[in-house]
C-alpha positions as a Markdown table, in Angstrom:
| # | Residue | x | y | z |
|---|---|---|---|---|
| 1 | Met | 86.9 | 117.3 | 99.7 |
| 2 | Ala | 86.2 | 116.9 | 96.0 |
| 3 | Gln | 83.7 | 114.4 | 94.9 |
| 4 | Ile | 84.6 | 112.1 | 92.0 |
| 5 | Asp | 81.9 | 110.3 | 90.0 |
| 6 | Val | 82.9 | 106.9 | 88.5 |
| 7 | Thr | 80.7 | 105.2 | 86.0 |
| 8 | Thr | 81.3 | 102.0 | 84.1 |
| 9 | Thr | 79.5 | 101.0 | 80.9 |
| 10 | Ala | 79.1 | 97.6 | 79.2 |
| 11 | Gly | 80.9 | 96.7 | 76.0 |
| 12 | Pro | 84.5 | 97.7 | 75.8 |
| 13 | Arg | 85.0 | 98.7 | 79.4 |
| 14 | His | 85.1 | 102.4 | 80.0 |
| 15 | Ala | 85.4 | 104.3 | 83.3 |
| 16 | Gln | 84.8 | 108.0 | 83.4 |
| 17 | Val | 85.9 | 110.2 | 86.2 |
| 18 | Ser | 85.0 | 113.8 | 86.3 |
| 19 | Arg | 85.8 | 116.7 | 88.7 |
| 20 | Arg | 84.7 | 120.0 | 87.4 |
| 21 | Ser | 86.7 | 120.4 | 84.1 |
| 22 | Ala | 89.1 | 117.5 | 84.7 |
| 23 | Glu | 88.0 | 114.3 | 82.9 |
| 24 | Val | 89.6 | 111.1 | 81.8 |
| 25 | Leu | 88.1 | 108.2 | 79.9 |
| 26 | Val | 89.8 | 104.8 | 80.1 |
| 27 | Gly | 88.9 | 101.9 | 77.8 |
| 28 | Thr | 90.3 | 98.4 | 77.5 |
| 29 | Thr | 90.4 | 96.2 | 74.4 |
| 30 | Arg | 91.9 | 92.8 | 73.7 |
| 31 | Thr | 93.4 | 92.7 | 70.2 |
| 32 | Val | 93.3 | 89.6 | 68.1 |
| 33 | Pro | 95.2 | 87.6 | 67.1 |
| 34 | Ser | 98.2 | 88.9 | 69.1 |
| 35 | Gly | 96.4 | 88.8 | 72.4 |
| 36 | Ala | 97.7 | 92.2 | 73.4 |
| 37 | Val | 95.6 | 94.3 | 75.7 |
| 38 | Val | 95.3 | 97.9 | 74.8 |
| 39 | Val | 94.3 | 100.4 | 77.5 |
| 40 | Thr | 93.3 | 103.7 | 75.9 |
| 41 | Val | 93.3 | 106.9 | 77.8 |
| 42 | Ser | 91.8 | 110.2 | 76.7 |
| 43 | Gly | 91.3 | 113.5 | 78.4 |
| 44 | Glu | 93.3 | 114.9 | 81.4 |
| 45 | Val | 95.5 | 112.8 | 83.5 |
| 46 | Asp | 96.1 | 114.7 | 86.8 |
| 47 | Met | 96.1 | 113.9 | 90.5 |
| 48 | Thr | 92.3 | 113.5 | 90.6 |
| 49 | Thr | 92.0 | 111.2 | 87.6 |
| 50 | Cys | 95.2 | 109.2 | 87.7 |
| 51 | Val | 93.7 | 106.7 | 90.1 |
| 52 | Val | 91.4 | 105.4 | 87.5 |
| 53 | Val | 94.2 | 105.1 | 85.0 |
| 54 | Arg | 96.5 | 103.4 | 87.6 |
| 55 | Asp | 93.8 | 100.9 | 88.6 |
| 56 | Arg | 93.0 | 99.9 | 85.1 |
| 57 | Ile | 96.6 | 99.4 | 84.2 |
| 58 | Ala | 97.2 | 97.4 | 87.4 |
| 59 | Glu | 94.1 | 95.3 | 86.6 |
| 60 | Gln | 95.3 | 94.5 | 83.1 |
| 61 | Leu | 98.9 | 93.8 | 84.0 |
| 62 | Arg | 97.6 | 90.7 | 85.9 |
| 63 | Phe | 96.1 | 89.2 | 82.8 |
| 64 | Thr | 98.5 | 89.8 | 79.9 |
| 65 | His | 102.1 | 89.5 | 78.8 |
| 66 | His | 101.7 | 92.4 | 76.3 |
| 67 | Leu | 100.1 | 95.6 | 77.5 |
| 68 | Val | 99.8 | 98.7 | 75.2 |
| 69 | Leu | 99.0 | 102.0 | 76.9 |
| 70 | Asp | 97.6 | 104.3 | 74.3 |
| 71 | Leu | 97.9 | 108.0 | 75.4 |
| 72 | Ser | 97.2 | 109.4 | 72.0 |
| 73 | Glu | 94.1 | 111.3 | 73.1 |
| 74 | Val | 95.5 | 112.7 | 76.4 |
| 75 | Thr | 95.1 | 116.5 | 76.6 |
| 76 | Phe | 96.9 | 117.1 | 79.9 |
| 77 | Phe | 99.6 | 114.9 | 81.6 |
| 78 | Cys | 101.2 | 115.9 | 84.9 |
| 79 | Ala | 103.5 | 114.4 | 87.5 |
| 80 | Ala | 100.8 | 112.1 | 88.8 |
| 81 | Gly | 100.6 | 110.5 | 85.3 |
| 82 | Leu | 104.4 | 110.1 | 85.3 |
| 83 | Thr | 104.2 | 108.3 | 88.6 |
| 84 | Val | 101.5 | 106.0 | 87.2 |
| 85 | Leu | 103.8 | 105.2 | 84.3 |
| 86 | Val | 106.8 | 104.5 | 86.5 |
| 87 | Val | 104.8 | 102.1 | 88.7 |
| 88 | Ala | 103.4 | 100.4 | 85.6 |
| 89 | Gly | 106.8 | 100.0 | 84.1 |
| 90 | Lys | 108.2 | 98.5 | 87.3 |
| 91 | Thr | 105.3 | 96.2 | 87.7 |
| 92 | Ala | 105.5 | 95.1 | 84.0 |
| 93 | Gln | 109.2 | 94.4 | 84.5 |
| 94 | Leu | 108.6 | 92.3 | 87.6 |
| 95 | Thr | 105.9 | 90.3 | 85.9 |
| 96 | Gly | 107.7 | 89.8 | 82.6 |
| 97 | Thr | 105.1 | 91.9 | 80.7 |
| 98 | Asp | 105.9 | 93.9 | 77.6 |
| 99 | Leu | 104.6 | 97.4 | 78.3 |
| 100 | Cys | 104.5 | 99.6 | 75.2 |
| 101 | Val | 103.3 | 103.2 | 75.5 |
| 102 | Val | 101.8 | 105.2 | 72.6 |
| 103 | Ala | 103.0 | 108.8 | 73.2 |
| 104 | Arg | 102.5 | 110.9 | 70.1 |
| 105 | Thr | 101.4 | 114.3 | 71.5 |
| 106 | Arg | 103.5 | 117.0 | 72.9 |
| 107 | Gln | 101.4 | 117.0 | 76.1 |
| 108 | Val | 102.7 | 113.5 | 76.9 |
| 109 | Arg | 106.1 | 113.4 | 75.2 |
| 110 | Leu | 107.5 | 116.6 | 76.7 |
| 111 | Pro | 107.1 | 115.5 | 80.4 |
| 112 | Leu | 108.5 | 112.1 | 79.5 |
| 113 | Met | 111.6 | 113.7 | 77.8 |
| 114 | Ile | 112.2 | 116.3 | 80.5 |
| 115 | Thr | 112.2 | 113.6 | 83.3 |
| 116 | Gly | 114.2 | 111.1 | 81.3 |
| 117 | Leu | 111.4 | 108.6 | 81.3 |
| 118 | Ser | 111.5 | 108.6 | 77.5 |
| 119 | Gly | 114.7 | 106.6 | 77.8 |
| 120 | Val | 113.3 | 104.1 | 80.3 |
| 121 | Leu | 109.8 | 103.4 | 78.9 |
| 122 | Asp | 109.2 | 101.7 | 75.5 |
| 123 | Leu | 107.6 | 104.6 | 73.7 |
| 124 | His | 105.9 | 104.5 | 70.2 |
| 125 | Pro | 104.5 | 107.2 | 68.0 |
| 126 | Asp | 101.4 | 105.2 | 67.0 |
| 127 | Leu | 99.3 | 102.2 | 68.0 |
| 128 | Gly | 100.3 | 100.0 | 65.1 |
| 129 | Glu | 104.0 | 100.3 | 66.1 |
| 130 | Ala | 103.2 | 99.6 | 69.7 |
| 131 | Leu | 101.3 | 96.5 | 68.9 |
| 132 | Ala | 104.3 | 95.3 | 66.9 |
| 133 | Cys | 106.8 | 96.1 | 69.6 |
| 134 | Arg | 106.5 | 92.6 | 71.1 |
| 135 | Ser | 108.1 | 91.0 | 68.0 |
| 136 | Ala | 111.3 | 92.9 | 68.7 |
| 137 | Gly | 111.2 | 91.9 | 72.4 |
| 138 | Arg | 110.4 | 88.8 | 74.4 |
| 139 | Gln | 107.9 | 86.3 | 73.3 |
| 140 | Ala | 105.4 | 85.0 | 75.9 |
């Protein structure tokens, strides 16, 4: 059984999980004045690290009507990450939350395109556009 170390630091909340070479860093920031919550993910999103990503998204979906998931710094993205996005999308839909995903790298965009999720999720090439996506959709 693999051991996973989870540490949380003060300030903008970060959780880091590592198992040998697989690492993911998840941070959360509330943007002002829009009130959007940005969850930034960097590193590898695989079956050992996706739990941290899933839990942070679920936690933030309870407290906002506009969640931006920034995957710009993700270096590896597998089926477990896709599952996290599907669940997040369904949860956002059920709670009336705008979920915008920043997916600018090939490592993230390719799996989304191959699976057809690029047509289901609200994808954006950069954080600025994702923060503005709410103006085109529902208002809270």
